[in-house]
C-alpha positions as CSV (number, residue, x, y, z in Angstrom):
1,M,0.0,-0.1,0.1
2,K,1.3,3.5,-0.9
3,L,0.1,6.6,1.0
4,A,0.7,10.3,0.6
5,S,-0.4,13.6,2.2
6,L,-1.4,16.2,-0.1
7,A,-0.6,19.8,1.1
8,H,-3.7,20.9,3.0
9,G,-3.9,22.6,6.4
10,R,-1.4,21.5,9.1
11,D,-1.6,17.7,8.7
12,G,-2.2,17.3,5.1
13,R,-5.1,15.3,3.2
14,L,-4.3,11.7,3.1
15,V,-4.7,9.9,-0.1
16,V,-4.1,6.4,-1.3
17,V,-1.8,6.1,-4.3
18,S,-1.6,3.6,-7.1
19,K,1.4,1.4,-7.3
20,D,2.6,3.2,-10.5
21,L,2.2,6.5,-8.8
22,T,-0.1,7.9,-11.4
23,R,-3.4,7.9,-9.7
24,A,-4.8,8.6,-6.2
25,T,-8.0,8.3,-4.4
26,D,-9.1,10.2,-1.2
27,A,-8.7,8.3,2.0
28,F,-11.3,10.5,3.7
29,P,-14.1,7.9,3.6
30,V,-11.9,5.9,6.1
31,V,-9.7,8.6,7.8
32,A,-8.7,12.1,7.1
33,T,-4.9,12.1,8.1
34,L,-2.0,9.8,8.3
35,Q,-1.6,10.4,11.9
36,A,-5.1,9.5,12.7
37,A,-4.6,6.4,10.7
38,L,-1.5,5.4,12.7
39,D,-3.4,5.9,15.9
40,D,-5.8,3.3,15.0
41,W,-3.8,1.3,12.5
42,E,-5.0,-2.2,13.3
43,R,-8.7,-1.3,12.5
44,L,-8.0,1.4,9.7
45,A,-5.1,-0.2,7.7
46,P,-7.3,-3.0,6.3
47,R,-9.8,-0.5,5.1
48,L,-7.0,1.6,3.5
49,A,-5.7,-1.6,1.8
50,D,-9.3,-2.1,0.4
51,L,-9.2,1.2,-1.1
52,A,-5.8,0.6,-2.6
53,E,-7.1,-2.6,-4.2
54,G,-10.1,-0.7,-5.5
55,L,-7.9,1.9,-6.9
56,E,-5.8,-0.7,-8.8
57,H,-9.0,-2.2,-10.3
58,G,-10.6,1.2,-11.1
59,S,-13.6,0.5,-8.9
60,V,-13.2,3.7,-6.6
61,P,-13.2,7.3,-7.7
62,S,-9.6,8.6,-8.5
63,F,-7.8,11.5,-9.9
64,R,-4.2,12.1,-11.4
65,F,-1.6,12.0,-8.8
66,H,1.0,14.8,-8.8
67,E,4.0,14.5,-6.6
68,H,4.5,18.3,-6.4
69,D,1.1,18.6,-4.6
70,C,2.5,16.5,-1.7
71,A,3.5,17.7,1.8
72,A,5.6,15.2,3.8
73,P,3.6,12.0,4.3
74,L,3.6,12.9,8.0
75,P,3.8,16.6,8.0
76,R,4.0,16.8,11.9
77,A,5.6,13.8,13.7
78,Y,5.1,13.6,17.4
79,R,8.7,12.4,17.7
80,R,11.7,12.2,15.3
81,L,14.9,10.3,15.8
82,V,17.9,10.6,13.5
83,R,20.9,8.3,13.1
84,E,23.8,9.4,11.1
85,G,26.4,6.5,10.3
86,E,27.2,4.5,13.4
87,G,26.3,7.3,15.8
88,A,23.7,7.3,18.5
89,L,20.1,8.3,17.7
90,T,19.7,12.0,18.0
91,E,16.3,13.6,18.9
92,A,15.2,16.3,16.5
93,A,12.1,18.5,16.1
94,G,9.4,16.5,14.3
95,D,7.7,19.6,12.9
96,L,10.8,20.6,11.0
97,S,9.6,19.1,7.7
98,V,9.8,20.3,4.1
99,G,7.8,19.2,1.2
100,P,9.5,16.9,-1.3
101,R,9.5,19.6,-4.0
102,Q,10.2,22.6,-1.8
103,P,13.6,24.3,-2.1
104,A,16.3,23.8,0.5
105,R,17.5,27.2,1.8
106,L,21.0,27.8,3.2
107,G,22.5,30.7,4.9
108,A,25.8,30.2,2.9
109,E,27.3,27.7,0.5
110,E,30.4,27.2,2.6
111,G,30.3,24.2,5.0
112,S,27.1,22.7,3.3
113,D,26.4,19.2,2.5
114,S,23.5,16.8,1.7
115,S,22.8,13.2,2.6
116,A,20.1,10.7,1.6
117,G,18.7,7.8,3.6
118,I,15.7,5.7,4.7
119,A,13.0,6.6,7.3
120,V,10.4,4.5,8.9
121,I,7.2,5.5,10.7
122,T,6.4,3.3,13.7
123,G,3.3,2.3,15.4
124,E,3.3,2.0,19.1
125,V,6.5,0.3,20.4
126,A,6.5,-0.8,24.1
127,M,9.3,0.1,26.4
128,A,11.9,-2.6,26.6
129,A,10.4,-4.3,23.3
130,S,12.6,-6.8,21.6
131,A,14.1,-6.1,18.2
132,G,11.6,-8.5,16.7
133,E,8.7,-6.7,18.3
134,A,10.1,-3.3,17.3
135,F,10.6,-4.5,13.8
136,G,7.1,-5.6,13.5
137,A,5.8,-2.2,14.6
138,I,7.2,-0.5,11.4
139,R,4.2,0.7,9.5
140,L,5.6,2.7,6.7
141,V,9.0,3.4,4.9
142,M,10.0,6.5,3.1
143,L,13.0,8.2,1.7
144,T,14.6,11.1,3.5
145,C,17.1,13.8,2.6
146,H,19.0,16.3,4.7
147,V,20.5,19.6,3.4
148,K,22.8,21.2,6.0
149,Q,24.9,24.2,6.4
150,M,27.4,25.2,9.2
151,N,29.8,28.1,9.4
152,Q,33.4,27.1,8.5
153,D,34.8,26.8,12.0
154,A,31.9,24.7,13.3
155,S,32.2,22.5,10.1
156,R,36.0,21.9,10.6
157,S,35.5,21.2,14.3
158,A,32.9,18.7,13.6
159,Q,34.9,16.9,10.9
160,A,37.9,16.9,13.1
161,A,36.1,15.3,16.1
162,G,34.4,12.8,13.8
163,T,31.0,14.1,15.2
164,T,27.7,14.4,13.3
165,R,26.5,17.8,12.2
166,S,23.4,19.6,13.5
167,V,20.3,18.0,12.5
168,A,18.5,19.5,9.6
169,P,14.9,19.8,8.6
170,M,13.6,16.5,7.2
171,T,12.6,16.2,3.6
172,L,10.6,13.1,3.1
173,S,9.6,11.4,-0.2
174,P,6.1,12.2,-1.7
175,V,4.9,8.6,-0.9
176,A,5.3,6.4,2.1
177,V,4.9,2.6,1.5
178,T,4.1,-0.4,3.6
179,P,7.1,-2.6,4.0
180,D,5.5,-5.3,1.8
181,E,5.9,-3.0,-1.1
182,L,9.6,-3.5,-1.0
183,G,9.5,-7.2,-1.3
184,A,12.7,-9.1,-1.0
185,A,14.6,-6.0,-0.5
186,W,13.1,-5.5,3.0
187,V,14.6,-8.7,4.3
188,D,16.8,-8.1,7.2
189,G,15.2,-4.6,7.6
190,G,16.3,-3.0,4.4
191,K,20.0,-4.1,4.2
192,A,19.6,-4.6,0.5
193,L,18.3,-1.2,-0.2
194,A,20.2,1.6,-2.0
195,V,18.9,5.1,-2.4
196,N,20.0,6.9,-5.5
197,L,21.1,10.4,-4.9
198,Q,21.6,12.9,-7.8
199,R,23.3,16.2,-7.7
200,N,22.8,18.1,-10.9
201,G,22.2,14.8,-12.6
202,A,25.3,13.0,-11.4
203,L,24.1,9.7,-9.9
204,T,25.4,8.4,-6.6
205,P,24.0,5.1,-5.2
206,V,23.8,5.3,-1.4
207,P,23.8,2.0,0.5
208,V,21.9,2.3,3.8
209,P,22.6,-0.8,5.9
210,M,19.9,-1.0,8.6
211,A,19.7,-3.1,11.7
212,I,16.4,-1.3,12.1
213,G,14.8,-3.6,14.6
214,G,17.6,-3.3,17.1
215,L,17.8,0.4,16.5
216,L,14.2,0.8,17.3
217,A,14.4,-1.4,20.3
218,G,17.3,0.6,21.6
219,A,15.2,3.8,21.2
220,A,12.4,2.1,23.2
221,G,14.8,0.9,25.9
222,S,14.0,3.8,28.3
223,R,10.5,5.0,27.0
224,P,8.0,3.6,24.7
225,L,7.8,5.0,21.1
226,S,4.4,6.6,20.2
227,A,2.6,5.9,17.0
228,G,4.0,8.2,14.3
229,T,7.5,8.3,15.5
230,V,9.8,8.9,12.5
231,V,13.3,7.4,12.5
232,E,15.7,8.4,9.8
233,V,18.9,6.4,9.1
234,F,21.7,8.0,7.0
235,P,25.2,6.5,5.9
236,A,28.3,7.2,7.7
237,S,29.5,10.3,5.9
238,P,27.8,13.1,3.9
239,T,27.2,12.0,0.3
240,T,27.9,15.3,-1.4
241,T,29.8,18.2,-0.1
242,T,30.0,22.0,-0.7
243,L,26.6,22.7,-2.3
244,R,26.2,25.6,-4.5
245,F,23.1,27.9,-4.9
246,G,21.2,26.7,-7.9
247,D,22.4,23.0,-7.4
248,T,19.5,20.6,-7.6
249,I,19.4,17.4,-5.4
250,R,17.1,14.4,-6.4
251,V,16.6,11.4,-4.3
252,A,14.8,8.3,-5.4
253,M,14.6,4.5,-5.5
254,K,13.5,2.1,-8.1
255,D,12.3,-1.5,-7.8
256,A,13.7,-4.4,-9.7
257,D,11.7,-3.4,-12.8
258,G,13.0,0.1,-12.7
259,H,9.9,1.7,-11.4
260,S,9.9,4.4,-8.9
261,I,8.7,3.2,-5.4
262,F,8.4,6.4,-3.4
263,G,8.4,9.2,-6.0
264,A,11.2,11.6,-5.9
265,I,12.5,14.3,-3.6
266,E,13.6,17.2,-5.7
267,Q,15.1,20.3,-4.2
268,E,16.9,23.4,-5.5
269,I,19.4,24.9,-3.2
270,L,18.6,28.5,-2.6
271,P,19.8,31.2,-0.3
272,E,17.6,32.0,2.7
273,A,14.9,34.4,1.7
C-alpha cells in the first residue's frame, strides 16, 4: 500500500496512491490524516488496503496524482529520531519538515552538504520491546534527505572530532509505503536497499545498511515509542559536499523493474529568503 499527504492545512489530506504513482483516491471515507490512521492502525489499515485494491482495479473514484502537490507523508511527527552513520540516535524536532519539491534554503554555501537515507514510521513500540517486536511495529517506509549548512569553523571542528553535524529539517519522499511493497529488498530490515542520490544529474547510489529492529528497540529501551514516530537512518558520511546555490538534489529509489517506489525528492538549493 502506498500513501501520501497532499498539502492541506497543518496535517495534510491523506490519499491512497496507485502502485505506479499515477492515480490517487481520497482516504477521507476511512480517515482524514495519516496520524489519525497510525493512531488506529489495526482497524483502519485493512480499510485503506481495500481502497488501494479498488484503486488498482478502477472501482473507486480517482484523480491524477502529482508529486509536487504533496506535503511530507507525515507533516508533523510527534517524535523524530535521527541516526547518522554509526552514531547514536539524535532527538530532533518533528515539525521541521519540508515538502518533497520545496527548495532547501541555506545561509551560505560554505560548509554545506547533503545526505540521503531511509526513514520509517512506527506504530506503538512498548518500552523494552525486543528487536523483533520493534521491527514488527514499522508501519511505513520512506526516503529522506537532509541539506545542512554550518559555518566554516564549526564544520571543521565537527569533521576533526568525527561528530555528526546539526540535525537539519527532514525532507521526506512524496509517498510512504508499507514494508511489503519493498518485497525481498526489505529482508533483514532493508540491508539490501540503496538510495539513488543525484546532484545536478550526477548519480550516486547510497547503500543504507539498517539493523532497524535493534535500532528501534534501543530507542524504546527507556521509554515507549508513540505511533507516528519517525526514525531516519543515514550513511556514515555526507554523500555530497559544498553545495552551491542553484544546485539540484534528487533522491529516489527504483524497484527491480526500474519503477519508482516512493516518488522523488527534488530540491533546488537556494539562499535564505
